[in-house]
C-alpha positions in Angstrom: 0.1 0.1 -0.3 0.6 3.4 -0.1 2.6 5.0 2.6 0.0 8.0 4.0 2.7 10.2 5.4 5.5 10.0 2.6 8.2 8.4 5.1 8.9 5.8 2.7 12.7 5.6 2.3 13.0 7.8 5.5 13.8 5.4 8.3 16.3 2.4 7.5 16.1 -0.6 9.7 19.9 -2.3 9.8 20.3 -5.8 8.1 21.5 -7.5 11.4 17.9 -7.1 12.5 16.4 -10.5 13.0 14.0 -10.9 15.7 13.4 -14.1 17.6 9.8 -15.5 16.8 9.3 -17.5 19.9 5.6 -18.5 20.5 4.7 -18.9 24.2 4.3 -22.6 26.1 1.1 -21.6 26.9 -1.3 -18.9 25.0 -3.5 -18.0 28.3 -6.6 -15.5 27.7 -6.6 -12.6 30.9 -9.6 -12.0 32.6 -9.7 -9.3 34.7 -12.4 -9.0 37.9 -12.4 -5.5 37.1 -11.2 -3.4 34.4 -12.3 0.3 35.5 -10.3 1.7 38.4 -11.1 2.8 42.0 -12.0 6.5 42.0 -11.2 8.6 45.5 -14.2 9.0 47.4 -15.3 12.4 47.0 -13.2 13.5 44.2 -16.3 14.6 41.9 -17.4 17.1 44.8 -14.1 19.0 45.3 -11.8 19.7 42.4 -8.6 19.5 45.1 -9.4 16.2 45.8 -7.8 14.0 42.7 -8.9 10.8 41.8 -6.2 8.2 42.3 -7.4 6.0 45.1 -6.6 7.0 48.6 -8.3 4.9 51.3 -11.0 6.7 53.1 -10.1 7.1 57.0 -12.4 8.9 58.5 -14.9 7.3 61.5 -18.1 8.3 60.0 -17.1 7.2 56.1 -19.7 5.4 54.2 -17.5 4.3 51.9 -15.2 3.0 54.6 -18.1 1.4 56.4 -19.1 -0.4 52.7 -23.0 1.3 53.1 -24.7 0.0 49.9 -24.8 2.6 46.9 -21.2 4.3 48.3 -17.9 3.6 45.9 -16.4 0.5 46.3 -12.5 -0.3 47.7 -9.9 -2.2 46.5 -9.3 -5.2 48.2 -7.6 -8.7 47.7 -10.8 -10.5 45.9 -9.7 -8.1 42.9 -6.6 -9.8 42.6 -6.0 -11.2 39.1 -5.5 -15.2 38.0 -2.2 -16.4 39.7 -1.3 -18.4 36.3 -2.1 -15.1 34.5 -0.9 -12.7 36.4 1.7 -10.1 34.6 1.1 -11.5 31.4 1.6 -9.5 28.7 -0.9 -9.7 25.6 1.6 -11.5 23.4 1.8 -14.4 26.3 4.8 -13.6 27.8 5.9 -12.1 31.1 8.5 -9.0 30.5 11.9 -9.5 32.1 14.1 -6.5 32.4 17.3 -6.5 30.6 20.5 -4.2 31.1 23.2 -5.7 29.9 23.9 -8.9 27.6 24.4 -10.9 30.4 21.0 -10.3 31.7 20.0 -12.4 28.5 21.5 -15.8 29.7 18.8 -16.1 32.6 16.4 -16.4 29.9 18.0 -19.4 28.0 15.6 -22.0 29.7 13.1 -19.8 30.0 12.5 -18.2 26.5 9.1 -19.4 26.0 7.8 -18.1 29.4 9.6 -14.7 29.4 10.1 -11.9 26.9 13.2 -9.3 27.4 12.7 -5.6 27.9 15.6 -3.4 27.0 16.2 -0.8 29.9 15.4 2.6 28.6 18.9 4.1 29.4 20.3 1.3 27.9 22.5 2.9 24.4 22.1 1.9 21.0 25.4 0.4 20.5 24.9 -2.1 24.0 20.9 -2.5 22.3 23.1 -4.2 19.2 24.7 -6.8 20.8 21.8 -7.1 23.3 19.5 -7.9 20.2 22.3 -10.2 18.2 22.9 -12.3 21.6 18.9 -12.5 22.0 18.7 -13.8 18.3 21.1 -16.7 18.7 19.5 -17.4 22.4 16.1 -17.8 20.7 14.3 -15.0 23.0 11.8 -12.4 21.9 12.5 -8.9 22.8 9.4 -6.8 23.2 10.8 -2.9 22.0 13.7 -4.0 19.6 13.1 -1.5 17.4 13.5 1.2 20.1 16.6 3.5 19.4 17.7 1.2 16.4 16.5 3.3 13.3 19.0 5.5 11.3 17.6 8.6 9.3 18.5 8.3 5.8 19.8 12.0 4.0 17.5 12.9 1.2 
């Protein structure tokens, strides 16, 4: 198809970029018990009270006393299923990689964990991490980050 933004020859990906095509050991569907966030009590009444959750601590608080019709409070019953906890949409669990040696930990667990290169890793180190990941057959989630070179026209 056509390139709507006119960036056809703009980004050039290096040739060594061979991503590992690994499938997870078991692809499970993640079912959340609650998808909408818990909102702080009285955050709709006052602008100074933000929406991020704080536990109500007042002695007469209807929310704290769990009265009918009040806001729900978070508790351990809303927790995720233990088998699907921390799963990414691709079926893997995330493992943060800061250097090449961290990839060796994933050697036996490459079907359960995928690597994510840390934000502060340089592009030169990223290149070596990606080469090692391809050799170990480890999937990298953010492999294209900081690896683009711009072609001059």
